[in-house]
C-alpha positions as CSV (number, residue, x, y, z in Angstrom):
1,M,56.1,20.7,48.3
2,T,57.7,23.3,46.0
3,K,60.9,25.2,47.7
4,E,60.1,28.3,45.8
5,V,57.5,30.0,48.6
6,S,58.9,29.5,51.6
7,A,58.0,30.9,55.0
8,E,59.8,32.5,58.4
9,R,59.2,34.6,61.8
10,R,60.6,37.2,62.3
11,G,58.7,38.7,65.7
12,Q,54.7,38.8,66.0
13,A,54.5,38.1,61.8
14,L,54.9,35.6,59.3
15,W,57.2,36.7,56.4
16,I,56.1,34.6,53.5
17,T,58.5,35.2,50.2
18,V,58.3,34.1,46.8
19,D,61.6,32.6,45.0
20,R,61.8,31.9,41.7
21,S,64.2,35.0,40.3
22,E,65.5,33.1,37.1
23,A,61.6,34.2,36.1
24,R,61.0,37.2,38.1
25,N,59.0,35.4,40.4
26,A,56.8,34.0,37.8
27,M,53.8,32.0,40.1
28,T,53.9,28.7,38.6
29,F,50.3,26.6,40.5
30,A,52.3,24.8,42.9
31,M,53.5,27.9,43.5
32,Y,50.4,29.2,44.5
33,D,49.0,26.2,46.6
34,R,51.6,26.5,48.8
35,L,51.0,30.2,48.9
36,A,47.7,29.4,49.9
37,E,48.7,26.5,52.2
38,L,51.0,28.9,54.6
39,C,47.9,31.4,54.4
40,R,45.6,29.1,56.0
41,E,48.5,27.9,58.7
42,A,49.1,30.9,59.4
43,N,45.3,31.5,60.9
44,A,46.4,28.1,62.8
45,D,48.7,30.0,65.1
46,R,47.3,32.5,67.5
47,T,51.1,34.0,67.6
48,V,51.3,35.6,64.3
49,R,49.4,39.1,64.6
50,A,50.8,39.8,60.8
51,V,51.6,38.0,57.6
52,V,53.9,39.7,55.1
53,L,54.3,38.9,51.5
54,T,57.4,39.5,49.2
55,G,59.3,38.2,46.9
56,T,63.4,37.9,46.7
57,Q,65.9,39.8,43.9
58,E,64.3,42.4,42.0
59,A,61.0,41.5,41.7
60,F,57.6,40.7,43.7
61,V,55.5,38.8,41.4
62,A,55.8,39.4,37.1
63,G,52.2,37.0,37.1
64,T,51.6,33.4,35.8
65,D,54.0,31.5,34.4
66,I,52.4,31.1,30.8
67,A,53.9,28.4,30.1
68,Q,51.2,26.7,32.1
69,F,48.9,28.1,29.6
70,A,50.1,26.1,26.3
71,E,48.1,22.9,27.2
72,F,44.8,24.8,27.4
73,T,42.8,23.8,25.0
74,T,39.0,24.5,26.0
75,A,36.8,26.4,28.0
76,E,37.0,24.3,31.2
77,H,40.5,24.7,31.1
78,A,40.2,28.0,31.7
79,L,37.2,28.4,34.2
80,E,39.1,25.3,36.1
81,Y,42.2,28.2,36.7
82,E,39.9,30.8,37.4
83,R,38.5,29.1,40.1
84,R,41.5,28.3,41.5
85,M,43.0,31.7,41.2
86,D,40.2,32.7,43.4
87,E,40.7,30.0,45.7
88,W,44.2,31.0,46.3
89,L,43.7,34.8,46.7
90,S,40.6,33.9,48.7
91,A,43.1,32.3,51.0
92,I,45.4,35.4,51.2
93,E,42.2,37.5,52.1
94,D,40.6,35.0,54.5
95,V,43.9,35.4,56.8
96,A,42.1,36.7,60.0
97,V,45.4,38.9,60.9
98,P,46.3,42.1,58.7
99,T,48.2,41.2,55.6
100,V,51.3,43.5,54.2
101,A,52.6,43.0,50.6
102,A,55.8,44.1,50.5
103,L,56.8,44.9,47.0
104,R,59.9,45.6,44.3
105,G,60.1,45.2,40.5
106,P,57.7,44.2,38.4
107,V,54.1,43.2,40.0
108,I,51.8,42.9,37.3
109,G,49.4,40.4,36.4
110,G,49.0,37.8,39.2
111,G,51.4,39.3,40.9
112,L,48.9,42.9,40.9
113,A,45.9,40.2,42.1
114,I,47.8,38.9,44.9
115,A,49.2,42.6,46.1
116,A,45.0,43.8,45.6
117,A,44.3,41.4,48.2
118,C,46.4,42.3,50.5
119,D,45.3,45.0,53.2
120,L,48.1,47.3,52.7
121,R,50.9,47.4,49.9
122,I,54.1,48.9,50.8
123,A,56.3,49.3,47.5
124,A,59.9,50.3,47.0
125,P,61.0,52.9,44.3
126,S,62.0,49.8,41.6
127,A,58.2,48.4,42.1
128,R,55.8,48.9,38.5
129,F,53.1,47.9,38.3
130,G,50.4,46.7,35.1
131,V,47.7,44.6,33.6
132,P,49.4,44.3,30.3
133,V,47.6,41.1,28.9
134,A,46.2,43.1,26.0
135,R,49.5,42.7,24.7
136,T,51.0,39.9,26.6
137,L,48.8,37.3,26.5
138,G,45.1,38.0,25.1
139,N,43.5,37.0,27.9
140,C,41.8,38.6,30.5
141,F,41.6,38.9,34.0
142,S,38.5,37.2,35.8
143,A,35.6,39.6,37.5
144,A,37.1,38.7,41.0
145,N,40.2,40.0,40.1
146,L,38.8,43.5,38.7
147,V,37.0,44.2,41.5
148,R,39.4,43.8,44.2
149,L,41.3,46.6,41.9
150,A,38.2,48.5,41.4
151,A,38.3,48.2,44.8
152,L,41.3,50.1,45.3
153,V,41.3,52.2,42.5
154,G,37.7,52.8,41.0
155,L,36.4,51.3,37.6
156,G,37.8,54.3,35.6
157,R,41.4,53.4,36.9
158,V,41.0,49.6,36.1
159,R,39.6,50.6,32.4
160,E,42.6,52.4,31.8
161,L,45.5,50.4,33.0
162,V,43.9,47.1,31.5
163,L,43.0,49.0,28.1
164,T,46.5,51.2,27.9
165,A,47.8,47.8,28.8
166,R,50.7,50.3,30.8
167,L,53.2,49.9,33.1
168,V,52.3,52.7,36.6
169,D,55.6,53.9,39.1
170,T,54.9,54.3,42.7
171,H,54.1,57.7,42.1
172,E,51.3,57.2,39.9
173,A,50.3,53.8,41.7
174,R,50.3,56.1,45.2
175,T,48.0,59.0,43.6
176,M,45.5,56.7,42.4
177,G,45.2,54.8,45.4
178,L,47.0,51.2,44.3
179,V,49.6,51.4,46.9
180,S,49.4,52.5,50.4
181,E,53.3,54.0,51.2
182,V,56.0,54.7,49.0
183,V,59.4,54.0,50.7
184,Q,62.4,56.7,49.2
185,T,64.9,53.3,48.7
186,E,64.9,50.0,48.2
187,E,67.2,49.0,51.4
188,S,64.1,50.7,53.6
189,L,61.9,48.6,51.9
190,E,61.6,45.9,54.8
191,P,62.6,48.1,57.6
192,R,59.3,50.3,56.8
193,V,57.2,46.8,56.9
194,D,58.8,46.2,60.0
195,E,57.7,48.8,61.3
196,I,54.4,48.5,60.3
197,V,54.1,44.9,61.7
198,E,55.2,45.9,65.1
199,Q,52.7,48.7,64.9
200,L,49.3,46.6,63.8
201,A,50.3,44.4,66.7
202,T,49.4,46.7,69.4
203,F,46.1,47.2,67.9
204,A,43.0,45.5,68.8
205,P,42.6,42.1,67.0
206,L,39.0,41.9,67.0
207,T,38.2,45.3,65.2
208,L,41.2,44.3,62.8
209,R,39.3,41.2,61.9
210,A,35.9,42.3,62.0
211,T,37.4,45.4,59.8
212,K,38.7,42.7,57.5
213,E,35.7,40.5,57.1
214,M,33.4,43.5,56.7
215,V,35.4,44.8,53.6
216,R,36.2,41.2,52.4
217,R,31.8,40.9,52.3
218,I,31.0,44.7,51.2
219,R,33.9,43.6,47.9
220,A,32.0,39.9,47.4
221,R,28.8,42.0,46.5
222,M,30.3,43.7,43.9
223,L,30.8,40.9,41.6
224,P,28.9,39.9,38.8
225,D,26.3,37.4,38.9
226,E,28.1,35.4,35.6
227,A,31.2,35.7,33.8
228,S,32.4,32.7,32.5
229,D,31.3,33.4,29.4
230,L,33.8,36.2,29.0
231,V,36.9,33.9,30.2
232,A,35.5,31.6,28.0
233,L,35.8,33.3,25.2
234,C,39.6,34.6,25.2
235,Y,41.2,31.7,26.6
236,T,40.0,29.3,24.0
237,S,40.1,32.2,21.4
238,A,43.0,31.4,18.4
239,D,44.8,35.2,19.7
240,F,45.4,33.3,23.3
241,R,46.7,30.5,21.8
242,E,49.3,33.2,19.3
243,G,50.2,34.9,22.6
244,V,50.9,31.7,24.3
245,R,53.0,31.0,21.3
246,A,54.8,34.8,21.0
247,F,55.7,35.0,24.5
248,I,57.7,31.2,24.5
249,E,58.8,31.9,21.5
250,K,60.1,35.3,22.7
251,R,58.3,37.5,19.9
252,K,55.5,40.1,19.4
253,P,52.0,38.2,19.4
254,V,50.0,39.2,16.1
255,W,46.4,39.7,17.6
256,R,43.2,38.6,14.7
257,G,40.6,39.1,16.9
258,E,39.6,35.4,16.5
């Protein structure tokens, strides 16, 4: 069991915190496993009225730890990773009570997918959002993750975020609907989330639960019938291997389109 993802009870809310600050809270597979496990445990406790996901220090989650991709050599490796990723994120979406992402610093790649899987996203001024894989790694977001983002901001915005590989600040994220609210200072993030949690705890639990489940079912119908060929195309490419090497070697990748 990894200690880099922990849970703490605060009143009627369960706060799940990612703490790997030396890597800007980049997620290992074991950390994803623990996050999903804690979400499932929250469903077993009827006294939990909300779940909050956050990161320590100056980051939410700066994506998946890229070093883990060094061993990927086949399409099966990539498809198994995306299958597990969807299983991990589905555990967040399957939490019966409202989920709130308390965001600061980088909310990138897998971190953005985690935030998108939550019901509400509250951001501090330092938060930055993006899917920069076109310039950093050469892989692709899964269909499920693209749908999660599209459900928030629309397909046009999703294309723009991925194709330009840029990061957006909190003002733009709020304008496009990526976040629910932006607080004025870093220090006011957690107190504001506490206020929201207290308010949620006064609402009808079955109304909240039914609404969450209906939205989940609607989003599931947006998924394409098949997308594994596109995942395999990227993850088995020479460009992807170059992207991983370049990241580990701390240099700019040289893309060849093959």
